[in-house]
N, C-alpha and C positions, 0 to 999 in steps of 0.2 A: 938448642931449643929451649925457651924459656919455662919456668917451674909453671905446673897448671893453676890457673886461677879458679879458686870453687867457691861457690857461696854455699854456706851452712845456715840451715834453719831448725833449730831446737825450740819444740812446744809441748814436750812429753809431760811437763810439770806446769805449775803457777807462773813460771818463768817463760816471758816471752823473750829469746835471743836470737840475734843474727850474727854471723861473723862472714867476713871476707878474708880469703887467704892466697898466698902465692906460694906453693911449695909448703914448708913448714911455716912461713912466717905470717903472723896474724897481721893483716892490714888495716882492719876496722872491726869492732864489736860495738852493737847497740843492744841493749836487754833492759827489761822492766820486770820487777818482781812484786809489784804491788796487787795483783790481782790477776784473775783468768781474763785479760783483755786480748786475747791473742788476734781474734778476727778484726778488730780495731786497729792495733799498732802492727801487725805483722808487715803487711805491704809497705806501710810507711817507711819502718826499719830498713827494708831491703832497698827501698827508693831512694832514702837519704844516703845509705852508705855507697851505693853505686855512685851517685851523683858527687858525694864528696871526695870519694877515690878516682872521679873521672873515667870510670868504666861504663859500658854498656851491658846490658844482657848478652848481647851478641857475643861478645869478648870473653864470655865466661867459657871454661872448657867443661864445666859439670856443676849440678847442685846435689849437695847432700842433705838430707832429711833424718830427723830422728824417727827410728822407726818404731818406737817403744820397747818395753811397755811403759805404761804411764795413762795420763787422761784422756778418756775417750774423744772429749770434743777437742781438746788441744791438738790431739795427734791427727784428727781429721782435717783440721784448719791448716796444720803444716804441710801436711801430705798433699792436701788439695792445691795449696799455693806452689809448693815444688813442682807438681805436675803440669799446673797451669806454665809455669816458667819454661819445663822442659820442653812441652808441647809446642808453645809457641816459637822458641829458639832453636827446637831441635837440637837439644843439650843431653847428655846421658844424665841418669838420675841415681845417686847412690844411697843406699839405706845403712843406718848407723845404729846400733843397738844403744838405747838410751843409757843402760846401766854401764856399758863399755866406756861410753863417753865420760862419765862421771869418774871412772877408774883412772883413765887417762889423765884427767884435770888434775886428780890427786898427785900421780906421778910427775907430771910436768910442773905442777907447784911444789915439788919436793916437801909434799906434806906427811910424808910416810916416815915412821920412826926408825924402821931397819928394813934391810933389803931381804929379810926373810919374811915378813910380814906378809899377811894376805889382807886384800881390799874387799870389803862389803858394801857396794853402794846399794842405797835402798830408795825406793820411791813410793810415797804414801799411795794405798790403797784405799781401804775402809777401816774402821775400828783399830782393830790391831793385826791388819792385814797389811803387807807390803810386797811389792816385786823386787826381788833380790837376784842376786848371782855373786860368784866368788872368782876373783881373778888373784894372781900373784903379783908381786911388786914390780913386773915388767910387763904387765897387762895381758898376760896369757889366762885364758879361761880355765879356773879350776872346778867350778861347779857352774852348769848352764844357768839359764834364767827361770825362774820360778816364781808363784806366787806362795806367799809363807806366811801363816799366822805365828806371831811371835809369842812366846811364853818363857817361863823361866830355864827350861832346857833348851831351848833353840840354840843352835852352833855350840852345844857343850862340847861334842867330840872334837871339833877344830880348836875350841878353845883350850882345851887342855895339851894341845900340841903346839899351836902358833898364836901369835899375837894377831888380833883382827883389828882393823881400822874401818869403822862403820861411818858411813856419810850419806848425803842425799837427804831430802826431805821427809823420807819416812825413817830416818834413824834418831832422830831427836825424840819421837814418843817411845822409841824403844829403849833410851838409855836408863829408865827407872826399873827395867825388867831383865834386860842382861846385863847383869853386875858381876864383873868378874876382873881379876887384875891384868889380865891379856885382852881385854876390851876396852879401845880407844875409840873416842867419838869425835868427829870433825866436822865443824860447821861448814859444808861445802855444799852449794846449789847447783842444779844443771846448768851449764852454759855452751852455747855453741863453738867457743874456743876449744872445748874437750873434744870436738868432733874432728879437728883438722889432722890429727896424725891417722887415725882408721880410715878416714876418708880418702886421704892421700894414699894411704896402701892399697885400698880398694880401686882406686883410680889407676894405679900403677899395675895392678894385675888385671884390669879391665874388668872388674867385677862388679857390672851394673846391675839393676833391676828393671825389670819390664816397665817402663811409664804406664802403660795400657791397664795393666792387670795387679801391680803392686798394691797391697792392703797393709795398712798399720799392724802391728804385733800387739793384740789387746790382751790376751790371756782370758778371753771369753770363757772358755770351758771352765775354769776355775769359778767365775764370778756366779754362772749359772748353778754349778754344783752347790755352791754355798749357800743359794737362794731355796733349794728345794728342802 
């Protein structure tokens, strides 16, 4: 049996990214980071990748999509497109946490300074807020996804014991606030290529989401509370 062919859609940030993989092998990647043009670019990228690789939607084994947290509009576009493909072609849908895929991207690209460091991906929310989580150097979750307002004391306890690698589009604005010898900032943006490993793991476990009822992970409760 050949390795599963999976289409990956990442739209949680300003980056519009589409990848096609077979097993753990990246077959094709198209992405643009010039702005939030997901609605215009996403379908084009998908069509181009499939045509260039000479595959049809019917040959896909599954579609994976970034579930969030992240941009409300971007996530809606990505999930709606993924659902449309899955409905039309009767394919299973896989949801991948946007922060987890960033952590996987750092691991796979050998960007970590040590094997005992912790990875702190950040997706920009607003002002000094970010969506974040903490993973170890092997991609295991240490602290679950949360919305966090960054100040000088953020991650103080972890920084006292570990080297922390901050990355993602929310990390840049925090680099002048989180100042510590154990804090490392890496310029790494969201990419569908980071979804390959977690999506394959989910496919192998048959861990699919319900295409009819699945909704992106917005962390809306945090946003509402902050506006009150």
